[in-house]
mmCIF file of the N, C-alpha and C atoms, coordinates in Angstrom:
data_MODEL
# 
_entry.id   MODEL 
# 
loop_
_atom_site.group_PDB 
_atom_site.id 
_atom_site.type_symbol 
_atom_site.label_atom_id 
_atom_site.label_alt_id 
_atom_site.label_comp_id 
_atom_site.label_asym_id 
_atom_site.label_entity_id 
_atom_site.label_seq_id 
_atom_site.pdbx_PDB_ins_code 
_atom_site.Cartn_x 
_atom_site.Cartn_y 
_atom_site.Cartn_z 
_atom_site.occupancy 
_atom_site.B_iso_or_equiv 
_atom_site.pdbx_formal_charge 
_atom_site.auth_seq_id 
_atom_site.auth_comp_id 
_atom_site.auth_asym_id 
_atom_site.auth_atom_id 
_atom_site.pdbx_PDB_model_num 
ATOM 1   N N  . MET A 1 1  ? 121.201 63.314 -15.161 1.00 0.00 ? 1  MET A N  1 
ATOM 2   C CA . MET A 1 1  ? 121.379 62.305 -14.135 1.00 0.00 ? 1  MET A CA 1 
ATOM 3   C C  . MET A 1 1  ? 122.810 61.754 -14.147 1.00 0.00 ? 1  MET A C  1 
ATOM 4   N N  . SER A 1 2  ? 123.542 62.007 -15.208 1.00 0.00 ? 2  SER A N  1 
ATOM 5   C CA . SER A 1 2  ? 124.913 61.538 -15.314 1.00 0.00 ? 2  SER A CA 1 
ATOM 6   C C  . SER A 1 2  ? 125.787 62.145 -14.214 1.00 0.00 ? 2  SER A C  1 
ATOM 7   N N  . GLY A 1 3  ? 126.633 61.306 -13.613 1.00 0.00 ? 3  GLY A N  1 
ATOM 8   C CA . GLY A 1 3  ? 127.524 61.786 -12.571 1.00 0.00 ? 3  GLY A CA 1 
ATOM 9   C C  . GLY A 1 3  ? 126.932 61.755 -11.174 1.00 0.00 ? 3  GLY A C  1 
ATOM 10  N N  . ARG A 1 4  ? 125.657 61.458 -11.066 1.00 0.00 ? 4  ARG A N  1 
ATOM 11  C CA . ARG A 1 4  ? 125.013 61.400 -9.746  1.00 0.00 ? 4  ARG A CA 1 
ATOM 12  C C  . ARG A 1 4  ? 125.144 60.001 -9.165  1.00 0.00 ? 4  ARG A C  1 
ATOM 13  N N  . ILE A 1 5  ? 125.263 59.940 -7.865  1.00 0.00 ? 5  ILE A N  1 
ATOM 14  C CA . ILE A 1 5  ? 125.321 58.651 -7.176  1.00 0.00 ? 5  ILE A CA 1 
ATOM 15  C C  . ILE A 1 5  ? 123.888 58.166 -7.001  1.00 0.00 ? 5  ILE A C  1 
ATOM 16  N N  . PRO A 1 6  ? 123.595 56.928 -7.394  1.00 0.00 ? 6  PRO A N  1 
ATOM 17  C CA . PRO A 1 6  ? 122.225 56.410 -7.265  1.00 0.00 ? 6  PRO A CA 1 
ATOM 18  C C  . PRO A 1 6  ? 121.761 56.403 -5.801  1.00 0.00 ? 6  PRO A C  1 
ATOM 19  N N  . GLN A 1 7  ? 120.518 56.795 -5.574  1.00 0.00 ? 7  GLN A N  1 
ATOM 20  C CA . GLN A 1 7  ? 119.957 56.856 -4.223  1.00 0.00 ? 7  GLN A CA 1 
ATOM 21  C C  . GLN A 1 7  ? 120.013 55.500 -3.529  1.00 0.00 ? 7  GLN A C  1 
ATOM 22  N N  . GLY A 1 8  ? 119.822 54.421 -4.278  1.00 0.00 ? 8  GLY A N  1 
ATOM 23  C CA . GLY A 1 8  ? 119.894 53.079 -3.703  1.00 0.00 ? 8  GLY A CA 1 
ATOM 24  C C  . GLY A 1 8  ? 121.259 52.791 -3.101  1.00 0.00 ? 8  GLY A C  1 
ATOM 25  N N  . PHE A 1 9  ? 122.308 53.252 -3.769  1.00 0.00 ? 9  PHE A N  1 
ATOM 26  C CA . PHE A 1 9  ? 123.667 53.078 -3.265  1.00 0.00 ? 9  PHE A CA 1 
ATOM 27  C C  . PHE A 1 9  ? 123.856 53.857 -1.965  1.00 0.00 ? 9  PHE A C  1 
ATOM 28  N N  . ILE A 1 10 ? 123.366 55.096 -1.940  1.00 0.00 ? 10 ILE A N  1 
ATOM 29  C CA . ILE A 1 10 ? 123.473 55.936 -0.738  1.00 0.00 ? 10 ILE A CA 1 
ATOM 30  C C  . ILE A 1 10 ? 122.712 55.303 0.419   1.00 0.00 ? 10 ILE A C  1 
ATOM 31  N N  . ASP A 1 11 ? 121.495 54.828 0.159   1.00 0.00 ? 11 ASP A N  1 
ATOM 32  C CA . ASP A 1 11 ? 120.687 54.192 1.203   1.00 0.00 ? 11 ASP A CA 1 
ATOM 33  C C  . ASP A 1 11 ? 121.381 52.955 1.763   1.00 0.00 ? 11 ASP A C  1 
ATOM 34  N N  . ASP A 1 12 ? 121.979 52.144 0.877   1.00 0.00 ? 12 ASP A N  1 
ATOM 35  C CA . ASP A 1 12 ? 122.694 50.941 1.312   1.00 0.00 ? 12 ASP A CA 1 
ATOM 36  C C  . ASP A 1 12 ? 123.912 51.315 2.156   1.00 0.00 ? 12 ASP A C  1 
ATOM 37  N N  . LEU A 1 13 ? 124.627 52.335 1.738   1.00 0.00 ? 13 LEU A N  1 
ATOM 38  C CA . LEU A 1 13 ? 125.797 52.799 2.481   1.00 0.00 ? 13 LEU A CA 1 
ATOM 39  C C  . LEU A 1 13 ? 125.407 53.271 3.879   1.00 0.00 ? 13 LEU A C  1 
ATOM 40  N N  . LEU A 1 14 ? 124.350 54.073 3.976   1.00 0.00 ? 14 LEU A N  1 
ATOM 41  C CA . LEU A 1 14 ? 123.892 54.576 5.278   1.00 0.00 ? 14 LEU A CA 1 
ATOM 42  C C  . LEU A 1 14 ? 123.438 53.442 6.194   1.00 0.00 ? 14 LEU A C  1 
ATOM 43  N N  . ALA A 1 15 ? 122.856 52.393 5.615   1.00 0.00 ? 15 ALA A N  1 
ATOM 44  C CA . ALA A 1 15 ? 122.404 51.249 6.410   1.00 0.00 ? 15 ALA A CA 1 
ATOM 45  C C  . ALA A 1 15 ? 123.585 50.484 7.008   1.00 0.00 ? 15 ALA A C  1 
ATOM 46  N N  . ARG A 1 16 ? 124.740 50.563 6.371   1.00 0.00 ? 16 ARG A N  1 
ATOM 47  C CA . ARG A 1 16 ? 125.921 49.827 6.831   1.00 0.00 ? 16 ARG A CA 1 
ATOM 48  C C  . ARG A 1 16 ? 126.789 50.609 7.818   1.00 0.00 ? 16 ARG A C  1 
ATOM 49  N N  . VAL A 1 17 ? 126.624 51.907 7.861   1.00 0.00 ? 17 VAL A N  1 
ATOM 50  C CA . VAL A 1 17 ? 127.475 52.762 8.695   1.00 0.00 ? 17 VAL A CA 1 
ATOM 51  C C  . VAL A 1 17 ? 127.013 52.739 10.149  1.00 0.00 ? 17 VAL A C  1 
ATOM 52  N N  . ASP A 1 18 ? 127.962 52.644 11.063  1.00 0.00 ? 18 ASP A N  1 
ATOM 53  C CA . ASP A 1 18 ? 127.672 52.782 12.491  1.00 0.00 ? 18 ASP A CA 1 
ATOM 54  C C  . ASP A 1 18 ? 127.862 54.255 12.834  1.00 0.00 ? 18 ASP A C  1 
ATOM 55  N N  . LEU A 1 19 ? 126.753 54.972 12.973  1.00 0.00 ? 19 LEU A N  1 
ATOM 56  C CA . LEU A 1 19 ? 126.798 56.419 13.188  1.00 0.00 ? 19 LEU A CA 1 
ATOM 57  C C  . LEU A 1 19 ? 127.539 56.784 14.467  1.00 0.00 ? 19 LEU A C  1 
ATOM 58  N N  . VAL A 1 20 ? 127.354 56.005 15.517  1.00 0.00 ? 20 VAL A N  1 
ATOM 59  C CA . VAL A 1 20 ? 128.036 56.282 16.789  1.00 0.00 ? 20 VAL A CA 1 
ATOM 60  C C  . VAL A 1 20 ? 129.551 56.181 16.604  1.00 0.00 ? 20 VAL A C  1 
ATOM 61  N N  . GLU A 1 21 ? 130.002 55.173 15.911  1.00 0.00 ? 21 GLU A N  1 
ATOM 62  C CA . GLU A 1 21 ? 131.439 55.009 15.670  1.00 0.00 ? 21 GLU A CA 1 
ATOM 63  C C  . GLU A 1 21 ? 131.971 56.146 14.796  1.00 0.00 ? 21 GLU A C  1 
ATOM 64  N N  . LEU A 1 22 ? 131.247 56.480 13.748  1.00 0.00 ? 22 LEU A N  1 
ATOM 65  C CA . LEU A 1 22 ? 131.680 57.530 12.831  1.00 0.00 ? 22 LEU A CA 1 
ATOM 66  C C  . LEU A 1 22 ? 131.805 58.877 13.542  1.00 0.00 ? 22 LEU A C  1 
ATOM 67  N N  . ILE A 1 23 ? 130.778 59.269 14.281  1.00 0.00 ? 23 ILE A N  1 
ATOM 68  C CA . ILE A 1 23 ? 130.818 60.553 14.988  1.00 0.00 ? 23 ILE A CA 1 
ATOM 69  C C  . ILE A 1 23 ? 131.807 60.486 16.149  1.00 0.00 ? 23 ILE A C  1 
ATOM 70  N N  . GLY A 1 24 ? 131.852 59.337 16.834  1.00 0.00 ? 24 GLY A N  1 
ATOM 71  C CA . GLY A 1 24 ? 132.759 59.164 17.966  1.00 0.00 ? 24 GLY A CA 1 
ATOM 72  C C  . GLY A 1 24 ? 134.231 59.252 17.596  1.00 0.00 ? 24 GLY A C  1 
ATOM 73  N N  . GLN A 1 25 ? 134.565 59.048 16.328  1.00 0.00 ? 25 GLN A N  1 
ATOM 74  C CA . GLN A 1 25 ? 135.947 59.206 15.871  1.00 0.00 ? 25 GLN A CA 1 
ATOM 75  C C  . GLN A 1 25 ? 136.312 60.680 15.716  1.00 0.00 ? 25 GLN A C  1 
ATOM 76  N N  . ARG A 1 26 ? 135.301 61.544 15.738  1.00 0.00 ? 26 ARG A N  1 
ATOM 77  C CA . ARG A 1 26 ? 135.539 62.965 15.525  1.00 0.00 ? 26 ARG A CA 1 
ATOM 78  C C  . ARG A 1 26 ? 135.296 63.822 16.760  1.00 0.00 ? 26 ARG A C  1 
ATOM 79  N N  . ILE A 1 27 ? 134.324 63.432 17.587  1.00 0.00 ? 27 ILE A N  1 
ATOM 80  C CA . ILE A 1 27 ? 134.045 64.162 18.825  1.00 0.00 ? 27 ILE A CA 1 
ATOM 81  C C  . ILE A 1 27 ? 133.811 63.149 19.942  1.00 0.00 ? 27 ILE A C  1 
ATOM 82  N N  . PRO A 1 28 ? 134.145 63.496 21.196  1.00 0.00 ? 28 PRO A N  1 
ATOM 83  C CA . PRO A 1 28 ? 133.926 62.560 22.306  1.00 0.00 ? 28 PRO A CA 1 
ATOM 84  C C  . PRO A 1 28 ? 132.439 62.434 22.633  1.00 0.00 ? 28 PRO A C  1 
ATOM 85  N N  . LEU A 1 29 ? 131.938 61.204 22.587  1.00 0.00 ? 29 LEU A N  1 
ATOM 86  C CA . LEU A 1 29 ? 130.539 60.918 22.909  1.00 0.00 ? 29 LEU A CA 1 
ATOM 87  C C  . LEU A 1 29 ? 130.452 60.236 24.264  1.00 0.00 ? 29 LEU A C  1 
ATOM 88  N N  . LYS A 1 30 ? 129.372 60.513 24.992  1.00 0.00 ? 30 LYS A N  1 
ATOM 89  C CA . LYS A 1 30 ? 129.104 59.883 26.282  1.00 0.00 ? 30 LYS A CA 1 
ATOM 90  C C  . LYS A 1 30 ? 127.748 59.198 26.203  1.00 0.00 ? 30 LYS A C  1 
ATOM 91  N N  . ARG A 1 31 ? 127.709 57.942 26.640  1.00 0.00 ? 31 ARG A N  1 
ATOM 92  C CA . ARG A 1 31 ? 126.441 57.214 26.619  1.00 0.00 ? 31 ARG A CA 1 
ATOM 93  C C  . ARG A 1 31 ? 125.475 57.841 27.617  1.00 0.00 ? 31 ARG A C  1 
ATOM 94  N N  . ALA A 1 32 ? 124.210 58.003 27.190  1.00 0.00 ? 32 ALA A N  1 
ATOM 95  C CA . ALA A 1 32 ? 123.146 58.551 28.040  1.00 0.00 ? 32 ALA A CA 1 
ATOM 96  C C  . ALA A 1 32 ? 121.884 57.749 27.754  1.00 0.00 ? 32 ALA A C  1 
ATOM 97  N N  . GLY A 1 33 ? 121.705 56.653 28.495  1.00 0.00 ? 33 GLY A N  1 
ATOM 98  C CA . GLY A 1 33 ? 120.577 55.766 28.225  1.00 0.00 ? 33 GLY A CA 1 
ATOM 99  C C  . GLY A 1 33 ? 120.806 55.021 26.924  1.00 0.00 ? 33 GLY A C  1 
ATOM 100 N N  . LYS A 1 34 ? 119.832 55.097 26.019  1.00 0.00 ? 34 LYS A N  1 
ATOM 101 C CA . LYS A 1 34 ? 119.952 54.416 24.728  1.00 0.00 ? 34 LYS A CA 1 
ATOM 102 C C  . LYS A 1 34 ? 120.658 55.272 23.681  1.00 0.00 ? 34 LYS A C  1 
ATOM 103 N N  . GLU A 1 35 ? 120.938 56.522 24.024  1.00 0.00 ? 35 GLU A N  1 
ATOM 104 C CA . GLU A 1 35 ? 121.555 57.434 23.076  1.00 0.00 ? 35 GLU A CA 1 
ATOM 105 C C  . GLU A 1 35 ? 122.926 57.877 23.572  1.00 0.00 ? 35 GLU A C  1 
ATOM 106 N N  . TYR A 1 36 ? 123.565 58.713 22.794  1.00 0.00 ? 36 TYR A N  1 
ATOM 107 C CA . TYR A 1 36 ? 124.860 59.285 23.151  1.00 0.00 ? 36 TYR A CA 1 
ATOM 108 C C  . TYR A 1 36 ? 124.738 60.800 23.106  1.00 0.00 ? 36 TYR A C  1 
ATOM 109 N N  . GLN A 1 37 ? 125.525 61.474 23.948  1.00 0.00 ? 37 GLN A N  1 
ATOM 110 C CA . GLN A 1 37 ? 125.495 62.931 24.006  1.00 0.00 ? 37 GLN A CA 1 
ATOM 111 C C  . GLN A 1 37 ? 126.898 63.494 23.867  1.00 0.00 ? 37 GLN A C  1 
ATOM 112 N N  . ALA A 1 38 ? 126.940 64.741 23.413  1.00 0.00 ? 38 ALA A N  1 
ATOM 113 C CA . ALA A 1 38 ? 128.212 65.463 23.299  1.00 0.00 ? 38 ALA A CA 1 
ATOM 114 C C  . ALA A 1 38 ? 127.917 66.947 23.196  1.00 0.00 ? 38 ALA A C  1 
ATOM 115 N N  . ARG A 1 39 ? 128.976 67.728 23.339  1.00 0.00 ? 39 ARG A N  1 
ATOM 116 C CA . ARG A 1 39 ? 128.837 69.147 23.019  1.00 0.00 ? 39 ARG A CA 1 
ATOM 117 C C  . ARG A 1 39 ? 128.851 69.246 21.495  1.00 0.00 ? 39 ARG A C  1 
ATOM 118 N N  . CYS A 1 40 ? 127.975 70.034 20.961  1.00 0.00 ? 40 CYS A N  1 
ATOM 119 C CA . CYS A 1 40 ? 127.805 70.127 19.512  1.00 0.00 ? 40 CYS A CA 1 
ATOM 120 C C  . CYS A 1 40 ? 129.058 70.686 18.840  1.00 0.00 ? 40 CYS A C  1 
ATOM 121 N N  . PRO A 1 41 ? 129.515 70.021 17.774  1.00 0.00 ? 41 PRO A N  1 
ATOM 122 C CA . PRO A 1 41 ? 130.682 70.535 17.054  1.00 0.00 ? 41 PRO A CA 1 
ATOM 123 C C  . PRO A 1 41 ? 130.345 71.699 16.121  1.00 0.00 ? 41 PRO A C  1 
ATOM 124 N N  . PHE A 1 42 ? 129.063 72.025 15.999  1.00 0.00 ? 42 PHE A N  1 
ATOM 125 C CA . PHE A 1 42 ? 128.639 73.041 15.039  1.00 0.00 ? 42 PHE A CA 1 
ATOM 126 C C  . PHE A 1 42 ? 128.330 74.395 15.667  1.00 0.00 ? 42 PHE A C  1 
ATOM 127 N N  . HIS A 1 43 ? 128.355 74.477 16.991  1.00 0.00 ? 43 HIS A N  1 
ATOM 128 C CA . HIS A 1 43 ? 128.216 75.766 17.666  1.00 0.00 ? 43 HIS A CA 1 
ATOM 129 C C  . HIS A 1 43 ? 128.887 75.684 19.040  1.00 0.00 ? 43 HIS A C  1 
ATOM 130 N N  . ASP A 1 44 ? 129.184 76.826 19.622  1.00 0.00 ? 44 ASP A N  1 
ATOM 131 C CA . ASP A 1 44 ? 129.860 76.889 20.915  1.00 0.00 ? 44 ASP A CA 1 
ATOM 132 C C  . ASP A 1 44 ? 128.842 76.699 22.039  1.00 0.00 ? 44 ASP A C  1 
ATOM 133 N N  . GLU A 1 45 ? 129.102 75.758 22.918  1.00 0.00 ? 45 GLU A N  1 
ATOM 134 C CA . GLU A 1 45 ? 128.201 75.518 24.050  1.00 0.00 ? 45 GLU A CA 1 
ATOM 135 C C  . GLU A 1 45 ? 128.977 74.939 25.218  1.00 0.00 ? 45 GLU A C  1 
ATOM 136 N N  . ARG A 1 46 ? 128.401 75.073 26.405  1.00 0.00 ? 46 ARG A N  1 
ATOM 137 C CA . ARG A 1 46 ? 129.048 74.559 27.619  1.00 0.00 ? 46 ARG A CA 1 
ATOM 138 C C  . ARG A 1 46 ? 128.505 73.201 28.047  1.00 0.00 ? 46 ARG A C  1 
ATOM 139 N N  . SER A 1 47 ? 127.222 72.970 27.817  1.00 0.00 ? 47 SER A N  1 
ATOM 140 C CA . SER A 1 47 ? 126.636 71.684 28.206  1.00 0.00 ? 47 SER A CA 1 
ATOM 141 C C  . SER A 1 47 ? 126.149 70.950 26.960  1.00 0.00 ? 47 SER A C  1 
ATOM 142 N N  . PRO A 1 48 ? 126.206 69.618 26.982  1.00 0.00 ? 48 PRO A N  1 
ATOM 143 C CA . PRO A 1 48 ? 125.863 68.831 25.800  1.00 0.00 ? 48 PRO A CA 1 
ATOM 144 C C  . PRO A 1 48 ? 124.393 68.963 25.384  1.00 0.00 ? 48 PRO A C  1 
ATOM 145 N N  . SER A 1 49 ? 124.179 69.327 24.127  1.00 0.00 ? 49 SER A N  1 
ATOM 146 C CA . SER A 1 49 ? 122.822 69.358 23.576  1.00 0.00 ? 49 SER A CA 1 
ATOM 147 C C  . SER A 1 49 ? 122.754 68.547 22.283  1.00 0.00 ? 49 SER A C  1 
ATOM 148 N N  . PHE A 1 50 ? 123.865 67.912 21.937  1.00 0.00 ? 50 PHE A N  1 
ATOM 149 C CA . PHE A 1 50 ? 123.995 67.124 20.711  1.00 0.00 ? 50 PHE A CA 1 
ATOM 150 C C  . PHE A 1 50 ? 123.750 65.662 21.059  1.00 0.00 ? 50 PHE A C  1 
ATOM 151 N N  . THR A 1 51 ? 122.789 65.015 20.407  1.00 0.00 ? 51 THR A N  1 
ATOM 152 C CA . THR A 1 51 ? 122.494 63.609 20.684  1.00 0.00 ? 51 THR A CA 1 
ATOM 153 C C  . THR A 1 51 ? 122.655 62.773 19.423  1.00 0.00 ? 51 THR A C  1 
ATOM 154 N N  . VAL A 1 52 ? 123.061 61.524 19.631  1.00 0.00 ? 52 VAL A N  1 
ATOM 155 C CA . VAL A 1 52 ? 123.195 60.563 18.548  1.00 0.00 ? 52 VAL A CA 1 
ATOM 156 C C  . VAL A 1 52 ? 122.356 59.352 18.925  1.00 0.00 ? 52 VAL A C  1 
ATOM 157 N N  . SER A 1 53 ? 121.462 58.959 18.034  1.00 0.00 ? 53 SER A N  1 
ATOM 158 C CA . SER A 1 53 ? 120.594 57.812 18.268  1.00 0.00 ? 53 SER A CA 1 
ATOM 159 C C  . SER A 1 53 ? 121.057 56.639 17.411  1.00 0.00 ? 53 SER A C  1 
ATOM 160 N N  . PRO A 1 54 ? 121.630 55.595 18.036  1.00 0.00 ? 54 PRO A N  1 
ATOM 161 C CA . PRO A 1 54 ? 122.072 54.441 17.253  1.00 0.00 ? 54 PRO A CA 1 
ATOM 162 C C  . PRO A 1 54 ? 120.909 53.693 16.612  1.00 0.00 ? 54 PRO A C  1 
ATOM 163 N N  . SER A 1 55 ? 119.766 53.639 17.279  1.00 0.00 ? 55 SER A N  1 
ATOM 164 C CA . SER A 1 55 ? 118.630 52.896 16.727  1.00 0.00 ? 55 SER A CA 1 
ATOM 165 C C  . SER A 1 55 ? 118.033 53.592 15.510  1.00 0.00 ? 55 SER A C  1 
ATOM 166 N N  . LYS A 1 56 ? 118.064 54.924 15.503  1.00 0.00 ? 56 LYS A N  1 
ATOM 167 C CA . LYS A 1 56 ? 117.514 55.689 14.372  1.00 0.00 ? 56 LYS A CA 1 
ATOM 168 C C  . LYS A 1 56 ? 118.591 56.071 13.358  1.00 0.00 ? 56 LYS A C  1 
ATOM 169 N N  . GLN A 1 57 ? 119.876 55.866 13.724  1.00 0.00 ? 57 GLN A N  1 
ATOM 170 C CA . GLN A 1 57 ? 121.001 56.277 12.882  1.00 0.00 ? 57 GLN A CA 1 
ATOM 171 C C  . GLN A 1 57 ? 120.850 57.741 12.467  1.00 0.00 ? 57 GLN A C  1 
ATOM 172 N N  . PHE A 1 58 ? 120.653 58.598 13.485  1.00 0.00 ? 58 PHE A N  1 
ATOM 173 C CA . PHE A 1 58 ? 120.331 60.002 13.281  1.00 0.00 ? 58 PHE A CA 1 
ATOM 174 C C  . PHE A 1 58 ? 120.967 60.820 14.393  1.00 0.00 ? 58 PHE A C  1 
ATOM 175 N N  . TYR A 1 59 ? 121.423 62.025 14.080  1.00 0.00 ? 59 TYR A N  1 
ATOM 176 C CA . TYR A 1 59 ? 121.927 62.933 15.116  1.00 0.00 ? 59 TYR A CA 1 
ATOM 177 C C  . TYR A 1 59 ? 121.066 64.187 15.134  1.00 0.00 ? 59 TYR A C  1 
ATOM 178 N N  . HIS A 1 60 ? 121.028 64.847 16.300  1.00 0.00 ? 60 HIS A N  1 
ATOM 179 C CA . HIS A 1 60 ? 120.251 66.083 16.428  1.00 0.00 ? 60 HIS A CA 1 
ATOM 180 C C  . HIS A 1 60 ? 120.855 66.938 17.534  1.00 0.00 ? 60 HIS A C  1 
ATOM 181 N N  . CYS A 1 61 ? 120.962 68.240 17.271  1.00 0.00 ? 61 CYS A N  1 
ATOM 182 C CA . CYS A 1 61 ? 121.404 69.188 18.287  1.00 0.00 ? 61 CYS A CA 1 
ATOM 183 C C  . CYS A 1 61 ? 120.208 70.038 18.689  1.00 0.00 ? 61 CYS A C  1 
ATOM 184 N N  . PHE A 1 62 ? 119.892 70.012 19.963  1.00 0.00 ? 62 PHE A N  1 
ATOM 185 C CA . PHE A 1 62 ? 118.765 70.794 20.468  1.00 0.00 ? 62 PHE A CA 1 
ATOM 186 C C  . PHE A 1 62 ? 119.142 72.261 20.651  1.00 0.00 ? 62 PHE A C  1 
ATOM 187 N N  . GLY A 1 63 ? 120.434 72.579 20.542  1.00 0.00 ? 63 GLY A N  1 
ATOM 188 C CA . GLY A 1 63 ? 120.891 73.960 20.681  1.00 0.00 ? 63 GLY A CA 1 
ATOM 189 C C  . GLY A 1 63 ? 120.812 74.746 19.381  1.00 0.00 ? 63 GLY A C  1 
ATOM 190 N N  . CYS A 1 64 ? 121.360 74.169 18.310  1.00 0.00 ? 64 CYS A N  1 
ATOM 191 C CA . CYS A 1 64 ? 121.410 74.900 17.034  1.00 0.00 ? 64 CYS A CA 1 
ATOM 192 C C  . CYS A 1 64 ? 120.516 74.304 15.957  1.00 0.00 ? 64 CYS A C  1 
ATOM 193 N N  . GLY A 1 65 ? 119.965 73.106 16.222  1.00 0.00 ? 65 GLY A N  1 
ATOM 194 C CA . GLY A 1 65 ? 119.057 72.494 15.255  1.00 0.00 ? 65 GLY A CA 1 
ATOM 195 C C  . GLY A 1 65 ? 119.729 71.627 14.210  1.00 0.00 ? 65 GLY A C  1 
ATOM 196 N N  . ALA A 1 66 ? 121.052 71.487 14.262  1.00 0.00 ? 66 ALA A N  1 
ATOM 197 C CA . ALA A 1 66 ? 121.738 70.611 13.308  1.00 0.00 ? 66 ALA A CA 1 
ATOM 198 C C  . ALA A 1 66 ? 121.201 69.194 13.474  1.00 0.00 ? 66 ALA A C  1 
ATOM 199 N N  . HIS A 1 67 ? 120.980 68.503 12.357  1.00 0.00 ? 67 HIS A N  1 
ATOM 200 C CA . HIS A 1 67 ? 120.459 67.141 12.425  1.00 0.00 ? 67 HIS A CA 1 
ATOM 201 C C  . HIS A 1 67 ? 120.718 66.431 11.103  1.00 0.00 ? 67 HIS A C  1 
ATOM 202 N N  . GLY A 1 68 ? 120.662 65.108 11.140  1.00 0.00 ? 68 GLY A N  1 
ATOM 203 C CA . GLY A 1 68 ? 120.813 64.364 9.901   1.00 0.00 ? 68 GLY A CA 1 
ATOM 204 C C  . GLY A 1 68 ? 121.382 62.980 10.093  1.00 0.00 ? 68 GLY A C  1 
ATOM 205 N N  . THR A 1 69 ? 121.849 62.435 8.981   1.00 0.00 ? 69 THR A N  1 
ATOM 206 C CA . THR A 1 69 ? 122.410 61.090 8.928   1.00 0.00 ? 69 THR A CA 1 
ATOM 207 C C  . THR A 1 69 ? 123.934 61.178 8.910   1.00 0.00 ? 69 THR A C  1 
ATOM 208 N N  . ALA A 1 70 ? 124.572 60.039 8.762   1.00 0.00 ? 70 ALA A N  1 
ATOM 209 C CA . ALA A 1 70 ? 126.036 59.992 8.716   1.00 0.00 ? 70 ALA A CA 1 
ATOM 210 C C  . ALA A 1 70 ? 126.583 60.865 7.590   1.00 0.00 ? 70 ALA A C  1 
ATOM 211 N N  . LEU A 1 71 ? 125.960 60.799 6.447   1.00 0.00 ? 71 LEU A N  1 
ATOM 212 C CA . LEU A 1 71 ? 126.426 61.578 5.302   1.00 0.00 ? 71 LEU A CA 1 
ATOM 213 C C  . LEU A 1 71 ? 126.315 63.079 5.571   1.00 0.00 ? 71 LEU A C  1 
ATOM 214 N N  . GLY A 1 72 ? 125.204 63.495 6.135   1.00 0.00 ? 72 GLY A N  1 
ATOM 215 C CA . GLY A 1 72 ? 125.017 64.904 6.468   1.00 0.00 ? 72 GLY A CA 1 
ATOM 216 C C  . GLY A 1 72 ? 126.012 65.379 7.511   1.00 0.00 ? 72 GLY A C  1 
ATOM 217 N N  . PHE A 1 73 ? 126.297 64.525 8.505   1.00 0.00 ? 73 PHE A N  1 
ATOM 218 C CA . PHE A 1 73 ? 127.275 64.897 9.534   1.00 0.00 ? 73 PHE A CA 1 
ATOM 219 C C  . PHE A 1 73 ? 128.645 65.121 8.909   1.00 0.00 ? 73 PHE A C  1 
ATOM 220 N N  . LEU A 1 74 ? 129.088 64.170 8.091   1.00 0.00 ? 74 LEU A N  1 
ATOM 221 C CA . LEU A 1 74 ? 130.404 64.303 7.466   1.00 0.00 ? 74 LEU A CA 1 
ATOM 222 C C  . LEU A 1 74 ? 130.487 65.545 6.592   1.00 0.00 ? 74 LEU A C  1 
ATOM 223 N N  . MET A 1 75 ? 129.446 65.798 5.842   1.00 0.00 ? 75 MET A N  1 
ATOM 224 C CA . MET A 1 75 ? 129.449 66.966 4.961   1.00 0.00 ? 75 MET A CA 1 
ATOM 225 C C  . MET A 1 75 ? 129.549 68.260 5.770   1.00 0.00 ? 75 MET A C  1 
ATOM 226 N N  . GLN A 1 76 ? 128.782 68.353 6.854   1.00 0.00 ? 76 GLN A N  1 
ATOM 227 C CA . GLN A 1 76 ? 128.815 69.572 7.664   1.00 0.00 ? 76 GLN A CA 1 
ATOM 228 C C  . GLN A 1 76 ? 130.112 69.667 8.466   1.00 0.00 ? 76 GLN A C  1 
ATOM 229 N N  . TYR A 1 77 ? 130.531 68.577 9.079   1.00 0.00 ? 77 TYR A N  1 
ATOM 230 C CA . TYR A 1 77 ? 131.727 68.580 9.929   1.00 0.00 ? 77 TYR A CA 1 
ATOM 231 C C  . TYR A 1 77 ? 132.993 68.874 9.119   1.00 0.00 ? 77 TYR A C  1 
ATOM 232 N N  . ASP A 1 78 ? 133.091 68.259 7.945   1.00 0.00 ? 78 ASP A N  1 
ATOM 233 C CA . ASP A 1 78 ? 134.284 68.418 7.114   1.00 0.00 ? 78 ASP A CA 1 
ATOM 234 C C  . ASP A 1 78 ? 134.165 69.558 6.103   1.00 0.00 ? 78 ASP A C  1 
ATOM 235 N N  . GLY A 1 79 ? 133.035 70.271 6.121   1.00 0.00 ? 79 GLY A N  1 
ATOM 236 C CA . GLY A 1 79 ? 132.844 71.410 5.231   1.00 0.00 ? 79 GLY A CA 1 
ATOM 237 C C  . GLY A 1 79 ? 132.756 71.027 3.764   1.00 0.00 ? 79 GLY A C  1 
ATOM 238 N N  . LEU A 1 80 ? 132.091 69.908 3.481   1.00 0.00 ? 80 LEU A N  1 
ATOM 239 C CA . LEU A 1 80 ? 131.946 69.431 2.102   1.00 0.00 ? 80 LEU A CA 1 
ATOM 240 C C  . LEU A 1 80 ? 130.616 69.893 1.519   1.00 0.00 ? 80 LEU A C  1 
ATOM 241 N N  . GLU A 1 81 ? 130.546 69.968 0.216   1.00 0.00 ? 81 GLU A N  1 
ATOM 242 C CA . GLU A 1 81 ? 129.288 70.362 -0.434  1.00 0.00 ? 81 GLU A CA 1 
ATOM 243 C C  . GLU A 1 81 ? 128.712 69.214 -1.204  1.00 0.00 ? 81 GLU A C  1 
# 
């Protein structure tokens, strides 16, 4: 367990992050009702299938299936492990 970040710390961090702001700093988001849409940064597409839900603090792409929280987005977008 040494060297691992405690889950409580991660949960607290995710609760404080504004997912729309975080993703919006990396890709252009457009408001669509209560959610935001964009072209997915994880696959090539012409029409937006990537959604960000501020109320759920979750993203999902209906094209490629990418989904997750702020931490997962950063890891995938920035190629981190």
